[in-house]
C-alpha positions as CSV (number, residue, x, y, z in Angstrom):
1,X,16.4,-43.2,-1.4
2,X,17.9,-42.2,1.6
3,X,16.1,-41.4,4.6
4,X,18.8,-39.3,5.7
5,X,18.6,-36.2,7.4
6,X,20.6,-33.5,6.4
7,X,22.9,-31.9,8.3
8,X,22.7,-28.8,9.6
9,X,25.1,-25.9,8.4
10,X,27.3,-24.7,10.8
11,X,28.6,-20.9,12.0
12,X,31.3,-21.1,8.8
13,X,31.9,-17.4,8.0
14,X,33.3,-16.4,4.9
15,X,36.7,-14.1,4.9
16,X,37.7,-11.2,2.7
17,X,35.4,-9.2,0.6
18,X,32.3,-11.7,0.8
19,X,33.5,-12.2,4.7
20,X,32.3,-8.0,4.2
21,X,29.2,-8.8,2.1
22,X,27.6,-11.4,4.7
23,X,28.7,-9.4,7.7
24,X,27.5,-6.2,6.0
25,X,24.5,-7.5,5.2
26,X,23.4,-9.2,8.2
27,X,23.6,-6.3,10.5
28,X,20.6,-4.7,7.9
29,X,17.6,-4.7,9.3
30,X,14.8,-6.4,7.6
31,X,14.1,-5.1,4.1
32,X,10.4,-3.6,5.5
33,X,11.9,-1.8,8.2
34,X,14.6,-0.8,6.1
35,X,12.0,1.1,4.1
36,X,10.1,2.2,7.6
37,X,13.9,4.0,8.3
38,X,14.5,5.5,4.9
39,X,10.6,7.0,5.4
40,X,12.4,8.7,8.0
41,X,15.3,9.7,6.5
42,X,12.9,11.0,3.6
43,X,11.1,13.1,6.1
44,X,14.6,14.7,7.1
45,X,16.2,15.3,3.5
46,X,12.6,16.4,2.1
47,X,12.3,18.7,4.6
48,X,16.2,20.5,4.4
49,X,15.3,20.4,0.5
50,X,12.7,22.1,1.3
51,X,14.1,24.6,2.8
52,X,16.8,24.6,0.6
53,X,14.6,26.2,-2.3
54,X,15.8,22.5,-4.5
55,X,13.6,23.0,-7.7
56,X,13.8,21.7,-10.8
57,X,11.5,22.8,-14.0
58,X,9.1,19.9,-15.2
59,X,9.9,18.7,-18.4
60,X,6.5,17.9,-19.6
61,X,4.0,20.1,-17.9
62,X,3.1,24.0,-18.8
63,X,1.5,26.9,-16.7
64,X,-1.4,29.1,-17.7
65,X,1.5,31.1,-19.1
66,X,3.2,28.4,-21.4
67,X,5.8,28.6,-19.1
68,X,7.6,25.1,-17.6
69,X,5.8,24.2,-14.2
70,X,8.4,24.8,-11.9
71,X,8.5,21.8,-9.6
72,X,9.9,22.3,-5.9
73,X,11.0,20.0,-3.0
74,X,7.7,19.5,-0.5
75,X,8.7,18.4,3.5
76,X,7.2,15.9,4.5
77,X,6.2,17.9,7.4
78,X,3.5,19.9,5.3
79,X,0.3,19.9,6.5
80,X,-1.4,19.0,3.4
81,X,1.3,15.8,3.0
82,X,0.6,14.8,6.6
83,X,-3.4,14.8,5.7
84,X,-2.9,12.9,2.7
85,X,-0.6,10.0,4.0
86,X,-2.9,9.7,7.3
87,X,-6.5,10.1,5.6
88,X,-6.0,8.2,2.7
89,X,-3.7,5.1,4.2
90,X,-6.1,2.5,2.8
91,X,-5.5,4.1,-0.4
92,X,-2.1,4.2,-0.4
93,X,-1.6,1.0,0.5
94,X,-4.2,-1.4,-1.5
95,X,-3.1,1.1,-5.2
96,X,0.4,0.1,-4.7
97,X,0.2,-0.8,-8.2
98,X,2.7,-4.1,-7.8
99,X,-0.3,-5.4,-5.1
100,X,-2.7,-6.2,-7.1
101,X,-1.0,-7.7,-10.2
102,X,1.2,-9.9,-8.0
103,X,-1.5,-11.3,-5.9
104,X,-3.9,-11.7,-8.4
105,X,-1.2,-14.0,-10.6
106,X,-0.4,-16.0,-7.0
107,X,-4.2,-16.7,-7.3
108,X,-3.3,-18.9,-9.9
109,X,0.2,-20.3,-9.8
110,X,-1.2,-21.1,-6.2
111,X,-3.5,-23.8,-7.6
112,X,-1.0,-25.3,-10.1
113,X,1.7,-25.5,-7.5
114,X,-0.2,-27.3,-4.8
115,X,-2.1,-29.4,-7.2
116,X,1.5,-30.6,-8.5
117,X,2.0,-29.6,-11.8
118,X,4.4,-27.2,-11.2
119,X,6.5,-30.4,-9.4
120,X,5.8,-32.8,-11.8
121,X,6.4,-30.8,-15.4
122,X,9.7,-30.2,-14.1
123,X,10.6,-33.9,-13.2
124,X,9.5,-34.6,-16.5
125,X,11.7,-32.0,-18.2
126,X,14.9,-33.9,-16.8
127,X,14.0,-36.8,-15.7
128,X,14.8,-38.8,-19.4
129,X,17.1,-36.5,-20.7
130,X,20.5,-38.1,-22.5
131,X,23.7,-37.9,-20.4
132,X,25.3,-35.2,-22.6
133,X,22.2,-33.0,-22.5
134,X,22.0,-33.6,-18.6
135,X,23.4,-30.1,-17.9
136,X,21.6,-28.1,-20.2
137,X,18.2,-29.2,-19.5
138,X,18.4,-28.9,-16.1
139,X,19.4,-25.4,-16.8
140,X,16.4,-25.1,-19.1
141,X,14.3,-26.3,-16.5
142,X,15.6,-24.2,-13.6
143,X,14.7,-20.8,-15.4
144,X,11.4,-21.8,-16.8
145,X,11.1,-23.1,-13.0
146,X,10.7,-19.1,-12.2
147,X,6.9,-19.3,-13.3
148,X,6.6,-21.9,-9.9
149,X,8.7,-19.0,-7.7
150,X,9.7,-20.8,-4.9
151,X,8.9,-24.8,-5.9
152,X,11.9,-24.6,-8.3
153,X,14.1,-24.1,-5.4
154,X,12.8,-26.8,-3.3
155,X,11.6,-29.3,-6.0
156,X,14.2,-29.1,-9.2
157,X,17.6,-28.6,-6.9
158,X,17.5,-31.7,-4.7
159,X,16.0,-33.7,-8.2
160,X,19.2,-32.4,-10.2
161,X,21.8,-33.5,-7.6
162,X,19.7,-36.8,-7.2
163,X,19.8,-36.9,-11.7
164,X,23.2,-36.0,-12.0
165,X,24.4,-39.0,-9.2
166,X,22.2,-41.5,-11.0
167,X,23.8,-40.6,-14.4
168,X,27.3,-40.9,-12.3
169,X,28.2,-37.3,-12.5
170,X,28.8,-35.3,-9.7
171,X,25.6,-34.4,-7.7
172,X,26.8,-31.0,-6.3
173,X,27.0,-29.9,-10.1
174,X,23.9,-30.6,-10.4
175,X,22.7,-28.5,-8.0
176,X,25.2,-25.5,-8.7
177,X,23.8,-25.8,-12.5
178,X,20.2,-25.8,-10.9
179,X,20.9,-23.2,-8.8
180,X,22.6,-21.2,-11.0
181,X,19.6,-21.8,-13.6
182,X,16.7,-20.8,-10.9
183,X,18.5,-17.9,-9.3
184,X,21.3,-16.8,-11.6
185,X,18.7,-16.6,-14.5
186,X,15.9,-15.4,-12.4
187,X,14.5,-13.6,-14.9
188,X,15.1,-15.2,-17.9
189,X,12.6,-17.0,-19.1
190,X,10.4,-18.2,-22.5
191,X,7.1,-16.6,-21.1
192,X,6.3,-13.6,-18.6
193,X,5.0,-14.3,-15.6
194,X,4.4,-13.4,-11.9
195,X,7.7,-11.9,-11.5
196,X,7.1,-9.5,-14.4
197,X,3.7,-8.4,-13.1
198,X,5.4,-7.2,-10.0
199,X,8.4,-5.4,-11.3
200,X,6.2,-3.7,-13.7
201,X,3.8,-2.9,-11.1
202,X,6.3,-0.9,-9.1
203,X,7.6,0.5,-12.8
204,X,4.5,1.9,-12.9
205,X,4.4,3.4,-10.2
206,X,7.6,5.5,-11.0
207,X,6.9,6.4,-14.3
208,X,3.6,8.8,-13.1
209,X,5.7,11.6,-12.4
210,X,6.0,12.0,-16.2
211,X,3.8,10.2,-17.8
212,X,0.3,9.2,-16.4
213,X,-1.4,7.9,-19.2
214,X,1.9,5.1,-19.7
215,X,0.2,1.6,-19.0
216,X,1.8,-1.3,-17.9
217,X,2.6,-4.1,-19.9
218,X,3.3,-7.6,-18.3
219,X,5.1,-8.7,-22.0
220,X,6.7,-5.3,-21.9
221,X,10.3,-7.5,-21.3
222,X,9.2,-11.1,-23.3
223,X,11.6,-10.7,-26.1
224,X,14.4,-9.8,-24.1
225,X,13.6,-12.7,-21.4
226,X,13.3,-15.1,-23.9
227,X,17.2,-13.7,-25.4
228,X,18.6,-14.0,-21.8
229,X,17.0,-17.5,-21.9
230,X,18.9,-18.7,-25.1
231,X,22.3,-16.7,-23.8
232,X,22.1,-17.6,-19.9
233,X,21.8,-21.3,-21.4
234,X,25.3,-21.7,-23.0
235,X,26.7,-19.9,-20.2
236,X,25.8,-22.2,-17.4
237,X,26.4,-25.2,-19.2
238,X,29.6,-24.1,-20.4
239,X,30.6,-23.2,-16.3
240,X,29.1,-26.6,-15.1
241,X,30.9,-28.9,-17.4
242,X,34.2,-27.2,-17.9
243,X,34.8,-25.3,-14.8
244,X,32.6,-26.3,-11.5
245,X,32.5,-30.7,-12.4
246,X,36.4,-30.8,-13.3
247,X,37.2,-29.2,-10.1
248,X,34.6,-31.4,-8.1
249,X,36.0,-34.4,-9.3
250,X,34.4,-37.3,-9.7
251,X,31.6,-39.4,-8.2
252,X,31.3,-42.8,-7.1
253,X,28.7,-42.8,-4.3
254,X,25.7,-42.9,-6.4
255,X,22.0,-42.0,-6.0
256,X,21.8,-43.2,-2.5
257,X,21.2,-39.8,-0.7
258,X,20.3,-36.3,-1.0
259,X,16.4,-36.6,-1.0
260,X,13.5,-36.9,1.3
261,X,11.3,-37.3,-1.3
262,X,10.9,-40.7,-2.7
263,X,9.3,-39.3,-6.1
264,X,12.9,-37.5,-6.6
265,X,13.8,-41.6,-7.8
266,X,15.3,-40.6,-11.5
267,X,14.0,-44.7,-12.1
268,X,10.5,-43.8,-11.1
269,X,8.2,-43.5,-13.3
270,X,5.1,-41.2,-13.6
271,X,2.3,-42.7,-12.5
272,X,-1.0,-42.6,-14.6
273,X,-2.7,-40.0,-13.0
274,X,0.7,-37.7,-13.1
275,X,1.0,-38.7,-17.1
276,X,-2.8,-38.0,-17.6
277,X,-2.4,-34.9,-15.5
278,X,0.2,-33.3,-17.6
279,X,-1.4,-34.1,-20.4
280,X,-5.0,-32.6,-19.2
281,X,-3.4,-29.7,-18.4
282,X,-1.7,-29.3,-22.0
283,X,-5.3,-29.1,-23.3
284,X,-6.4,-26.8,-20.8
285,X,-3.4,-24.2,-21.4
286,X,-4.3,-24.8,-25.2
287,X,-7.8,-23.8,-24.5
288,X,-7.3,-20.7,-22.6
289,X,-4.9,-19.5,-25.0
290,X,-7.5,-19.9,-27.8
291,X,-10.1,-18.1,-25.6
292,X,-7.5,-15.2,-25.2
293,X,-7.0,-15.4,-28.9
294,X,-10.1,-15.0,-30.0
295,X,-11.1,-12.3,-27.5
296,X,-8.4,-10.3,-29.0
297,X,-9.5,-10.6,-32.7
298,X,-12.6,-10.9,-34.1
299,X,-12.5,-14.3,-36.2
300,X,-16.6,-14.1,-37.6
301,X,-15.1,-10.4,-39.0
302,X,-11.7,-11.8,-40.2
303,X,-13.4,-14.5,-42.5
304,X,-16.3,-12.5,-43.8
305,X,-14.4,-9.3,-44.7
306,X,-16.5,-7.3,-41.9
307,X,-19.7,-8.2,-43.1
308,X,-20.5,-9.7,-40.0
309,X,-19.1,-9.5,-36.7
310,X,-18.8,-11.2,-33.5
311,X,-18.1,-8.0,-31.1
312,X,-19.8,-5.7,-33.3
313,X,-16.6,-4.7,-34.6
314,X,-14.7,-4.1,-30.9
315,X,-13.3,-7.1,-29.8
316,X,-13.0,-6.7,-26.0
317,X,-9.0,-6.6,-25.9
318,X,-8.5,-4.9,-29.1
319,X,-9.3,-0.9,-28.9
320,X,-11.1,-0.4,-32.4
321,X,-9.6,3.4,-33.1
322,X,-8.3,3.6,-35.9
323,X,-6.5,6.8,-35.3
324,X,-4.4,4.5,-33.1
325,X,-0.8,2.3,-34.0
326,X,-1.5,-1.3,-34.2
327,X,0.6,-1.8,-30.7
328,X,-1.6,1.0,-28.9
329,X,-4.9,-0.9,-29.8
330,X,-3.5,-3.7,-28.4
331,X,-2.9,-1.9,-24.7
332,X,-6.2,-4.0,-23.2
333,X,-4.7,-7.5,-24.4
334,X,-1.1,-6.7,-23.3
335,X,-2.8,-5.0,-19.8
336,X,-4.7,-8.1,-19.6
337,X,-2.1,-10.6,-19.6
338,X,-2.1,-10.3,-15.4
339,X,-5.9,-12.1,-15.6
340,X,-4.9,-14.1,-18.3
341,X,-1.8,-15.8,-16.8
342,X,-3.8,-16.6,-13.9
343,X,-6.9,-18.2,-15.6
344,X,-4.0,-20.1,-17.2
345,X,-2.3,-21.4,-13.9
346,X,-6.2,-22.0,-12.3
347,X,-7.3,-24.0,-15.3
348,X,-4.1,-25.9,-16.1
349,X,-3.7,-26.5,-12.0
350,X,-7.3,-28.2,-11.9
351,X,-7.4,-29.9,-15.2
352,X,-3.8,-31.7,-13.8
353,X,-5.2,-32.0,-10.2
354,X,-8.3,-33.5,-11.2
355,X,-6.9,-35.9,-13.5
356,X,-3.7,-36.8,-10.9
357,X,-6.1,-37.3,-8.0
358,X,-4.6,-34.0,-6.0
359,X,-7.7,-32.2,-6.5
360,X,-11.2,-34.0,-5.6
361,X,-13.5,-31.0,-4.9
362,X,-13.8,-27.3,-5.6
363,X,-13.1,-26.8,-1.4
364,X,-9.4,-28.3,-2.7
365,X,-8.8,-25.5,-5.3
366,X,-10.2,-22.8,-3.0
367,X,-7.9,-24.6,-0.2
368,X,-5.2,-24.1,-2.7
369,X,-5.9,-20.1,-3.1
370,X,-6.2,-19.5,0.4
371,X,-2.7,-20.8,1.2
372,X,-1.3,-19.3,-1.8
373,X,-2.9,-16.1,-0.4
374,X,-1.5,-17.2,3.4
375,X,2.4,-17.0,1.6
376,X,2.2,-13.9,0.5
377,X,1.5,-12.4,4.3
378,X,5.2,-11.4,4.3
379,X,4.9,-10.1,0.5
380,X,2.2,-7.5,2.1
381,X,4.2,-6.4,4.9
382,X,6.7,-5.7,3.1
383,X,4.4,-4.3,0.3
384,X,2.6,-1.6,2.8
385,X,5.8,-0.1,3.9
386,X,7.4,0.0,0.1
387,X,4.1,1.6,-0.6
388,X,4.5,4.0,1.6
389,X,8.1,5.1,1.3
390,X,7.2,5.7,-2.8
391,X,4.1,7.6,-1.9
392,X,6.6,10.2,0.2
393,X,9.0,10.0,-2.3
394,X,6.6,11.3,-4.8
395,X,4.9,13.6,-2.5
396,X,8.2,15.3,-1.8
397,X,9.0,15.6,-5.3
398,X,12.7,14.7,-4.8
399,X,12.5,11.5,-7.1
400,X,11.3,13.9,-10.1
401,X,14.3,16.6,-9.1
402,X,16.7,14.2,-8.7
403,X,15.7,12.2,-12.2
404,X,16.2,15.9,-13.9
405,X,19.3,16.6,-12.0
406,X,21.0,12.8,-12.7
407,X,19.7,12.9,-16.3
408,X,21.0,16.2,-17.2
409,X,24.5,15.3,-15.3
410,X,24.9,12.3,-17.5
411,X,23.6,14.1,-20.5
412,X,27.0,16.5,-19.6
413,X,29.0,13.5,-18.9
414,X,28.4,12.7,-22.7
415,X,28.6,8.9,-21.6
416,X,26.7,7.1,-24.2
417,X,23.6,5.4,-23.4
418,X,24.5,1.4,-23.7
419,X,27.3,2.9,-21.5
420,X,24.7,4.2,-18.9
421,X,22.4,1.4,-18.8
422,X,25.5,-1.4,-18.3
423,X,26.3,0.8,-15.5
424,X,23.7,0.7,-14.2
425,X,23.2,-3.2,-14.7
426,X,26.6,-3.2,-12.2
427,X,24.8,-1.0,-9.6
428,X,22.0,-3.5,-9.3
429,X,24.3,-6.1,-9.2
430,X,26.3,-4.2,-6.1
431,X,23.0,-3.4,-4.2
432,X,21.4,-6.7,-4.6
433,X,24.6,-8.4,-2.5
434,X,23.2,-6.3,0.8
435,X,19.5,-6.1,-0.4
436,X,18.1,-10.2,-0.9
437,X,14.8,-8.8,-2.5
438,X,14.4,-7.9,-5.9
439,X,10.6,-5.9,-5.4
440,X,12.4,-4.4,-2.4
441,X,15.9,-3.2,-4.3
442,X,13.6,-2.5,-7.6
443,X,11.3,-0.1,-5.2
444,X,14.5,1.7,-4.4
445,X,15.7,2.7,-7.4
446,X,12.8,3.1,-9.6
447,X,11.7,6.2,-8.7
448,X,14.7,7.8,-9.2
449,X,16.1,5.8,-12.4
450,X,13.2,5.6,-14.4
451,X,12.4,9.3,-14.6
452,X,16.0,9.9,-15.3
453,X,16.4,7.0,-17.8
454,X,13.0,8.5,-19.7
455,X,14.1,11.6,-19.9
456,X,17.2,10.6,-21.8
457,X,15.4,8.9,-24.1
458,X,15.1,5.2,-22.6
459,X,12.3,3.7,-22.4
460,X,10.6,2.5,-18.6
461,X,10.7,-0.9,-20.0
462,X,14.4,-0.8,-21.2
463,X,15.0,0.6,-17.6
464,X,13.3,-2.4,-15.9
465,X,15.1,-5.0,-18.3
466,X,18.7,-3.5,-17.1
467,X,18.0,-3.8,-13.5
468,X,17.0,-7.3,-14.2
469,X,20.2,-8.2,-15.5
470,X,22.2,-7.1,-12.5
471,X,19.8,-8.8,-10.2
472,X,19.9,-11.7,-11.2
473,X,24.1,-12.0,-11.4
474,X,24.3,-11.4,-8.3
475,X,21.8,-13.4,-6.7
476,X,23.6,-16.9,-6.3
477,X,26.9,-15.5,-4.4
478,X,25.0,-13.8,-1.3
479,X,24.6,-15.9,1.4
480,X,21.9,-13.2,2.0
481,X,19.6,-14.5,-0.2
482,X,17.1,-16.1,1.3
483,X,17.3,-19.9,-0.2
484,X,21.2,-19.9,0.1
485,X,21.0,-21.3,3.2
486,X,18.7,-24.2,1.8
487,X,20.9,-24.9,-0.8
488,X,23.9,-25.8,1.5
489,X,21.9,-28.0,2.9
490,X,21.2,-29.7,-0.2
491,X,25.0,-29.9,-1.3
492,X,26.3,-31.0,2.2
493,X,23.7,-34.1,2.1
494,X,26.1,-35.1,0.0
495,X,29.5,-33.9,0.7
496,X,29.0,-33.0,4.1
497,X,32.4,-31.1,4.3
498,X,30.8,-29.0,1.9
499,X,30.3,-25.1,3.4
500,X,29.2,-21.7,2.9
501,X,32.6,-20.6,1.4
502,X,32.8,-24.0,-1.0
503,X,29.2,-23.3,-2.4
504,X,30.1,-19.5,-2.7
505,X,32.7,-20.3,-4.8
506,X,31.3,-23.0,-6.8
507,X,28.9,-19.8,-8.0
508,X,31.1,-17.0,-8.6
509,X,32.7,-18.5,-11.9
510,X,28.6,-18.4,-13.0
511,X,28.0,-15.2,-11.3
512,X,31.2,-13.7,-13.5
513,X,30.0,-14.9,-16.6
514,X,26.5,-14.1,-16.2
515,X,27.0,-10.4,-15.2
516,X,29.1,-10.3,-18.2
517,X,26.7,-11.9,-21.2
518,X,24.3,-9.8,-19.1
519,X,26.3,-6.2,-19.9
520,X,27.2,-7.3,-22.9
521,X,23.9,-7.8,-24.4
522,X,22.0,-5.2,-22.5
523,X,24.6,-3.1,-24.1
524,X,24.1,-4.6,-27.7
525,X,20.5,-4.4,-27.3
526,X,20.4,-0.7,-26.9
527,X,22.7,0.0,-29.2
528,X,20.3,-1.8,-32.0
529,X,16.9,-0.9,-30.6
530,X,15.6,-4.1,-31.0
531,X,12.4,-4.3,-29.3
532,X,11.9,-5.5,-25.6
533,X,8.1,-7.2,-26.3
534,X,5.1,-6.5,-27.9
535,X,4.9,-2.6,-28.1
536,X,7.9,-2.2,-25.7
537,X,10.8,-0.3,-27.5
538,X,14.2,0.6,-26.3
539,X,13.6,4.1,-27.4
540,X,11.6,6.7,-25.4
541,X,9.3,10.1,-26.6
542,X,8.3,12.5,-23.7
543,X,4.6,13.2,-24.3
544,X,4.2,17.0,-25.4
545,X,4.1,19.5,-22.8
546,X,0.8,20.9,-21.6
């Protein structure tokens, strides 16, 4: 590989609509301060709503006389609200549901990433693929690479360029295909992961107003995101091979530039340690999966017909209450998947690191976990302000009032629910152009959107799924996406004159087709009422009023 350094992107500016997006977005403050300003705005709005006497009848709660509880707007300057926000500040922050979920998963993902498992696995997935299957292999590896979070951007995208060039294809086509897979297919995956934990944690915060008993299930979108993977794969394949690469033209430069990492040489064989590490990681994954099955299913009772039992008839991750439905009895299993993925990543990462030589002692494991937590520093800051915004929103009762009025307005409009979900996808896609953070956008939308759809008979899982489609579709065309400049650097290593406009123009066809297919899938999914994941349905019934 060449040690050529990447040129620094120039001050090229967008024109037209995308120029407007870039200029408007660049004027926006940091997402953390967006939430800070929203808290101030919420304080004013809640006070106005209080004096205006805004109120609704609670859909699921009755008073002592059997009448619906009247929910009225509460001012942020109410003494009880002020006391709550100040006295319980630590609890508000640490009790923010997404915080714990994400940090737990990242403890494991940090070990797997820093041990080299994610990078080696992605390289192994695409290195020896036949030329005709190169594009779908890169796209699939990119979507699966979302389990590795930032590593997919840093490792796979430049590697895809080198592999494409080595195969005689245009390296920028490899970059666009990988970028579309990692970022355009941000919510598409064959397995739930840290993004599921993050988004469903925010969803859980939003559900409490109507259904405090609802429990987050990290696998609540599993079937949906798996279907997205198989739907987006041919779309990225088609756009890359039929639209983007013909416009780029042939490539004669060879695989001589584009990476500062010697491991990105497509002709380089994996070391014996890396091969052994992947094999050991695979065994570790199987062992963790087996343990989780054994914690959910009492195998001894199953084999003996109940005459003997390993757990006394009550497996740790299975509710033995016979009055519950099969799905309800599996709730402990679903909620344990956060811990399951943490342990899976840790054991797989350690197994790989021991074999590959990247982990030499237990201190290396602790350092890797600490490094993962260090990388979460910005998220902790953002989570603090987001938690306060959500809490104030809940305290003001404006979320519930807005949800009830919004649901009534939609019902009065007569719009079919599949169309409503399609419009929500488009709204999320538009908001994504201006606010890059997935968690920030969902924290803004969920407090109103989730309860409103619940009142319309749509489950929190379906609301989350619709948001994910919209969030994915426009990630790749907004210059405000945090990795957009990095992708530009990767492209300029191969084509020095490649600019922001060039990259955006190359990604627009992906964005259009991903949005079209994503909306079509969402509408069809709702129309057919297909399950979104184990125990997660499209339809939702409010708990009986009490």
